[in-house]
C-alpha positions in Angstrom: -11.8 7.9 -12.1 -13.9 6.4 -9.2 -17.4 5.4 -9.6 -19.9 5.3 -6.6 -23.3 5.3 -8.3 -26.2 6.7 -6.3 -28.7 3.8 -5.4 -26.0 1.2 -5.4 -24.3 1.9 -2.2 -26.0 1.2 1.2 -24.1 2.5 4.5 -25.0 1.3 7.9 -23.5 4.3 9.6 -20.8 2.1 11.2 -18.0 2.3 8.5 -19.8 -0.6 6.5 -21.2 -0.4 3.1 -23.1 -2.6 0.6 -23.1 -2.8 -3.1 -23.7 -5.1 -6.0 -21.1 -6.2 -8.3 -22.1 -3.8 -10.9 -20.2 -1.1 -9.0 -16.9 -2.9 -9.0 -17.7 -3.8 -12.7 -18.1 -0.3 -13.7 -14.9 0.7 -11.8 -13.0 -2.0 -13.5 -14.2 -0.7 -17.0 -12.6 2.6 -16.3 -9.5 1.0 -15.2 -9.9 1.3 -11.6 -9.0 -2.0 -9.9 -10.8 -3.6 -6.9 -7.9 -2.7 -4.5 -8.1 1.0 -5.7 -11.8 1.0 -5.5 -11.8 -0.3 -1.7 -8.9 1.9 -0.8 -10.6 4.9 -2.2 -13.7 4.1 -0.3 -11.8 3.7 3.0 -9.7 7.0 2.4 -12.5 9.3 0.9 -15.5 7.9 2.8 -14.4 6.2 5.8 -15.8 2.7 4.7 -13.6 0.2 6.4 -15.9 -2.8 5.5 -17.3 -3.0 2.0 -19.5 -5.9 1.0 -20.0 -6.6 -2.8 -23.0 -8.8 -3.5 -23.8 -10.9 -6.7 -25.9 -9.6 -9.3 -29.4 -10.3 -8.5 -31.0 -9.4 -11.8 -29.9 -10.0 -15.3 -31.5 -7.1 -17.1 -31.8 -4.4 -14.5 -29.8 -1.5 -12.9 -28.6 -3.8 -9.9 -28.9 -1.1 -7.5 -28.7 -2.4 -4.0 -31.5 -0.4 -2.7 -33.8 -2.4 -4.8 -32.6 -5.6 -3.3 -32.3 -4.6 0.4 -32.5 -2.0 3.0 -30.5 -1.5 6.0 -32.8 -0.9 8.8 -30.1 -0.4 11.2 -26.5 -1.5 11.7 -27.6 -5.1 12.6 -30.8 -5.5 10.7 -31.2 -6.0 6.8 -34.6 -6.2 5.2 -34.3 -8.2 1.9 -36.9 -8.2 -0.9 -38.3 -11.8 -1.6 -40.0 -12.4 -4.8 -43.1 -14.7 -4.8 -42.3 -18.4 -4.9 -43.2 -18.6 -8.6 -41.0 -15.6 -9.8 -38.0 -16.8 -11.9 -35.4 -14.8 -9.7 -36.7 -16.3 -6.4 -33.9 -18.7 -6.1 -31.4 -16.0 -7.0 -32.5 -13.8 -4.0 -32.6 -17.0 -1.7 -29.1 -17.8 -2.8 -27.8 -14.3 -2.0 -29.5 -14.5 1.5 -28.1 -17.9 2.2 -24.6 -17.8 0.7 -23.6 -14.1 1.0 -25.5 -12.2 3.6 -25.7 -14.9 6.1 -22.1 -15.1 6.2 -21.4 -11.4 7.1 -20.8 -9.9 10.4 -22.1 -6.7 11.6 -19.5 -3.9 12.9 -20.2 -5.6 16.4 -19.0 -9.0 15.1 -22.6 -10.5 15.1 -24.7 -11.9 12.3 -27.3 -9.7 10.6 
């Protein structure tokens, strides 16, 4: 088994993909380890860099396309709930603690 749910894979066209942790969780449930998951993505899909982001919503589908859009290989547009929204701090944390640490295919910050 190998799960790559539509809506939960964003690809920058430069061999880099983004998903939320739901995808690795679903694969683990079907007995596919993280190592096998990443290996299959590289072998079958040519994805040499794969970023798994934290869960950003407790009761939703966790699809990456509901959190962010890749505008090109170096720009990411991230949803930002209103300041009083209960998930605002979660989104902000993902940007500051996860996305800000990642590098593009060219070694630059997004």
